[in-house]
N, C-alpha and C positions, 0 to 999 in steps of 0.2 A: 565487710568489716571483720577483721580477725578477732576471734574469741579467745586467743591464747592469753594466758595470764603471764604477766612479767613479774619478776622478783627483783627487788632492789638489793643487790649483793651487799651494799654498805650496811644494811640493817641486820644481816646474818652474823651471828657470833662466830668467831674463829674456833677452830678445833680446840685450841688451848683454853679458850674461855669456857668451854663446856664442862671442864672438870670442876667439881665442887671444892676439892681440896688439891690445889696445884702442888703443894709440898709432897703429898702422898704420891701424886702422879709422877713427879720428878724422881722419887725414890724407886718407883716401879720401873721407870724408864732406865734408870741406872742398872737395876737388876736384869732387865731384858737385854741391856747392852752386853753384860758378861755372859748371860745364858746363850747369846748368839755369837760368841767367839768360836772359832773352829777348835775342835778337840786337839790336844797335843799329838803331834804326828806319831810319836812312839806308842800311843794308845790304839791307833787305828790298825785293825787286822784285816787281812784278806780272807774271805771264806774259802775253805779248802775245796769245795765242790761247785759253788756257784760262781761263774765267770764274771769278773768285774764287779763283784759285790764286796764292799767294805763295810765294816761294822765296828762299834765300840763294845768291848766285852762287858759282861754283866757286873764284874767286880768293880770296874770303873764307873758304871752307871750307879751302882749302890753307893760308891764313894761320893759321887757328885750329889746324890740325894741328901746324904748326911751333911755335906759341906754347905750346900745352898739353903736347905730347909730345916736342918737339925732334927725335926721330927717328921716321920712318914710311916705309913702303914700300907701293906699290900693285902688287898682283899680279893680272894678268888670268887668271882661272881658265878661262873659256871664252867663246866668241862664236859667232854663227851666225845663221841666218834663223829668224824666228818669224812665221808668216803673211806679212804684207806689210812686215815690219820687220826691222831688224838688232837682235839682242839681245846683251847683254854681262853677264857675271857677274864681279865683281871682289872681291878680298879686301884690305881695308885693314889692314895690319900696323902696330902702334904699340908704342912702348916705354913701359910703364906707369911713370909717375914715382914711384910709391910703392914698388913691388916690384922695379922694374928687369927685369921679365919682358916678353918679346915676346908680345903678344896680338893678336887680330884680330876684325874685323867683316866680314861678307859683305854685298854689295849687288848689286842687279840693275837694269838699265835697258834701254830699247828706244827706237828711233827709226824712224819710217816711211820707207821708201825713196821717193825722188822718182821719179815716172813721167812719161812723155811727155805733153804737153798733150793733153787730149781722149780719153785712152785709159782713164781710170778707174783703178781700183786695180791692184795688181801682178798680171800674168798669171802662170800657173803656169810657163811656160817663160822668164819674166823678159825677154821680148823687148821690153817697153816701158819698161825701166828706163833712166833718164837716165844719160848718161856721167858718171862720177864720183860717182854716187849713194851707192855703198857707202863711198867715201872720205869723204864728208860725214857719212853717218849713223853709222858705227861710232864715231868719236871722241865724237859727241854721246851715243850710248848709253853709252859708257864714263864720260863725265862724269856722266850721270844716275845710273849705278850707284855711283860714288864718293860722290855726295851721299846716295844711299839708304843706303849703309853707314854714313856718318858721322852720320846721324840717330840711330843707336843711342847716340851719346855724350851727347846731351841737347839742350835747347831752344836753346842758343846756336848750334848748327849748323843750326837750322831744324826740329827734330823735330816741334814742335807747331803749326806755322804753319797747317796745314790741319785741325786737330782742334778739336772743341768739348768743353766740360765737362771740361777737363783738371785734374789735381790739382797744386797748387803744391808743389814740393819744398822740404823744410825739413831742416836738420841735426838729428841726433839729440842733443838736449840731455842726455839721461841718459847716453849714451855718452861725451860730452865731459866730464861731471862725474866720470866714473871716473878720468880721467887728468890733470885740471888742478886746481891749487890755486885758492883764491879770488882771489888776485892775478892769476893767469893768466886766470881768467874775466873779471875786470874789464878786463884789457888786450884780450882777445878782443872784447869789446863795443865798446871804443874803436876798434879796427881796423875792425870792421864798419860803424861809424857814420861813419868818415872820409869826407868829401865831396870832398877834393882831395889831391894828392900831397904838398903842403907839410904838411898836418895829419898825414898818414900817416907821413911821414918823421920827424916829431918823436917818434914812438913807437918808432922803431927801436932806440934805446939800451936800451929796456926789454924787448926781445924775449927769450924763452926758446926753446929748441929746438922745443918743441911748438907754438909760435906762428909759426914761420918760414914754413911753407907757406901758412898763412892770410894772412900779411903779403904774401908774394910774389904770391899769387893776387889779393888786393885791389889791389895795384899794377897788375897786368895789367888788371883791370877798369876802373880809373880811366884807364888808357892808352886803352882802347877808347872811353871816353865823351868823349874830346876832340872 
């Protein structure tokens, strides 16, 4: 006789039903949708020394932090030498726009120290390090660490530029249907389909509270596409 336990799937809650506040979950889903859009093509740069390595420059990353989260802080957790490089560990603190909680992502980065011409890699006693090498390498390591931390936010920060076979993020339609009326669903689709700010602005008079975040994020997306 089999001792395996069977589970009646009909009694298990759906993923959508597990959320205590479906409205907040829908807002988070909308934010995730825009965070996982690809960055504008004009923002993406090719690394001058690393083959097939694309990245989003730090000025664009800082712009996105200000745009999406309004308040953020960069904490340098630690720094030091790692083999022939300077390494830096940072913590990017940000104000969650849905919950108003302070959260954070960690990132790490490293930059090789410049050595005197013809001396090869860094000597153990550091006698062949160029003057000012640490001053140059540490800020670069910090910048790399910030971008590494911000990759956790999503594609628009450059998260998947070097990855293959990635999965396209999509909003949870079942979750949205728990909190919206049919009219709100219709308006949501019109907001998503808007191709310019004039079309989007025409929908503003018909907004409900549950559509405000989606509207604002769509406006930001259209701003980026200029």
